[in-house]
N, C-alpha and C positions, 0 to 999 in steps of 0.2 A: 768274397761275393758280395755286392753291392745291392742290399735289400732296402736301407733305410733312406726315407726321404730327408733331405738335408735343409737345415739342420734338424736332428730329432730330441727333444727331451723327454726324459723318464723322470716324472714327479713322484718321489718315493720310490723304495725299492724293497719292498718287503717281500712275504714269500711268493705271491703269485707273479710278480714282476721278476723277482729274482728267478723264479722258474722259466719266464720267457727269455731272461739274459742267457741262463744255463743252455735251453734250447737252440738260441741264435749263436751262442758261442759254438756248440757242437756242429752246427750247420756252416761254420767257418765264416760267419758274417763279418763284415768289416765295420767295427764300431768307429770308425773315425768321426762319422757325421752325429754321434750320439754324445749327450751329457746327461748325467745323472744329478738331479737337484734333491739334495736332502739336508736338512739343517744339523743333522748330526755329523755331517762331513765324512761319515764311515766311509771308506774308499770302497768301490766296486772293483774288481780285477778286472784290468784292460780296458776300463771306461773312465773317461774323464768324469770326475765328480766335483760338485760345487755345493756351498750350503745355502744360496738363493737364487731366484730367478734372474736378479740382476746381475749376477756374475756369470750367466750362462752363455751370453753373447746375442748375436743377431736373432729377431723373431723367429721362433721355430715354424717349419712347415707341419710338422707332427708333434704334438705334445700327448703323451701317454700319463694319465691320472692312475696311480698307482699306490695312493693311501688308503687309510680306511674311511669308508664313506661318510661316517659320522663328521668327518674333517673337512668335508666339502664347504661348509658355510665359512669357516676361518681361511681355508687355502685359496678359495676361487677369487678374492678380492686382491690377494697378493698376487695371483697369477696372471689373472686378466688383463691387466696393463700392458703386459710383455708379449701378447698374442697380436697377431696381425690379421688382416681380412682374408689371408691365404692360409691360415691355420687349420690343420685338421685336429680337433680335440678327440682321443681316443680313450675312453671311460673304461676302466676295469672295475668301477664301483658298483656294487650289488645294491639294487633298490634304488638308484638314482636314475630316473627314467630321462628320456631324451628332452622332453619339456622343462624339467629341472634344471637340466645341463644347459640347456639353451637360456635360460634365464641367469644363469651364473656366467655365461661366456657369450654375450649377445653380438660380440663382434667377430667371432670365428667364423671361418668360412663354412666349415662342417661339422657336425656332433656325430661320432660314431661309438654306439656301445658294444663291449666286447666282453664275453664270459669265457675264457679259457678254463681249461682244468689243470691240475697239476702235472699231468704226464706230458705237456709240452716242454717239461725238462728234457725228457729223453726223447722228444720229437714223434711222439706218440699220442698228442693230445687231441682233445675235441674242443673246438672254439665256436660259440655261436656269435653272431655279427648283426648287428641292425643300425640303420640310420633312416632318417626321415627326408635328410636333404643331400645326401651324398650323390655326386655324380658318377659318372663312369670312370673318369680319372681318378678320383679320390677312392672309389671302391677298389681299384685296380692296385693302387698304392698300398692300401690296408690289406689286401688278400695277399699279395707278395710277403708281408710279414710272416703271415700266419700258414702260408702253404707249406713252407718248411718246418712246421711243428706238428705236423699231423692233419687232421681233418677239419676243414673250417667251412662254415656254411652261411651264408646271409639268411636272415628270416624276414617274413612277410610283414610281422608286426610285433610289438613288444609282448603279446601273450604267447606267441610261439617262442620268442627269446627266451622268456621265463621259463618255459616249459623244458627248453634244452638246458638252460641252467640248473633247473631242478634235477633232470636226470644225470646229464654229464658233467655239469660243474660240481655238484656235490658228490657224484658217482664214485670217484677212488675212494671216499671216505666209506661208503657202503660196502665196496668191494673190499676194502682192508678189514672191515669188521667180519665178513664173511670168511675172509682167508684165517682170521685169528680163530673163527669159531672152528672152522675146519681142523685147524692144527691142535685145537685143544681136545677135539674128538680123538685125535690120533693121541695125544698125551694120555688120555684116559684108557686108551687101549694098549698103553704100554711103551710108546713111542718117546724118546727124549724131545725135549721142546725144541732144541735146534733141528733135530731131523723132521719132527711134525712140521715147524714152520716152513722149511725148505719143501718137503712135499707138497705143501698145500700150495704155497707160492707157485711152484712148478706146474701143479695140475691146473690153476686158474690160468696160468700164462699159456700153457700148451693149448688148453680147450679154447682160449679166447683166438690165438693163432690158427687153430683148425677151423674154428667157424668163420675166421676172417678168409681163409684160404679156399674154403669149399662152399661158401655162401649158402649151406644149407641151413633149413630152419632149426632153431633151437629144439624144437619137437623132435624133428628127424635125429638130430646129433643124440639127444637123450635116448632114442629108442635104439641107436645104435650100441649104446652101451648096456641098455638094460635088456638082459635075455629073460624070456618068460619065466615067471616063476623063481626069477634068481636073485641075487642079494640086493643089486642095484635096483629093480623093482620094487624090492620090499622097503627101501630107503625112499625111493619117490614117493610111494603111496602115503608115507608120512608127510612129506613136503606137500604132496597135492590134496590130501584131505580138506574137504570143505573148503578148496582154494586158500588155504592158510597162508601159503607163501606170497601168492598174489595179492592177497588182502593186505598183509604186513608191508610188502614193498609200496604199494598204493598210499597206505597210511604214511609212510616215511616220506614219499615225495609230496604228498600233500601237506605234510608239516614244514617241508622245506620252502614250498611254493608260499603258504600262509605267512611266514616269517619274512620271505622275501616283499611281501605287499606291505607287513609292517615295518620293514626296514625303509621302504620307501618315504612312509610318511615320517619318520624319524629323520631321513635325510634332508627332508623337505624344510625341516626346522632346526637342523643340526648346527653346532657351534663349537666345533673341536679345534684340536691343535694337529699340526704336521710335525711328526718326529722323526 
């Protein structure tokens, strides 16, 4: 399946870029137009890998920035001379806003920010997209990449882009913590750790599938489980007391959003190295 603009460069291949590659591979994407650029030279299975942009070939139509945000100040001067006026810069760098990216890549055709979450690896991810200057053709090319990895949405501004990132981008970590807590509850009631974790994972998976299939509200779904004066209702009363769960989750999301703002300031003055 041909989904990549030709040529496409992946600059760095850490956790998130690796998750994207896993998802595209699962979708049977043709990696022939793709080159991974990573100084370590560590091979990426099924994808041409080189150690520098100078070895990658003709200027890319699409370049994906997949290194640490703090490395932008060092990487951009090495990369920018190899881009052309037709290049789409697709950034996965948290905190690096469109204006910062444009300053680093003034000659690129288009700057696009993307915030996928880890579930793109299994093609059930959520990806926020934002651009100040992408035309219909560029948007279509970028959308084609993410439509095979789950749910992708273009946001109207960077505030909404950040909001999606704070909820969905970080969300798998929060859900993983909840699953772990649910499993620990099972262990405390006598289940083995392996059994408790399997039950917790399947419960969350099944609930998510049910919610996606029925499209009913979360309140309605909870009410379907909670019989009046039953065990589930007793547990929900603890979660719902004084809005404690809602307040905790809001505090978590606010902390992630605040760190995103702080990271943006750090990125603007960063001077890191690409590994």
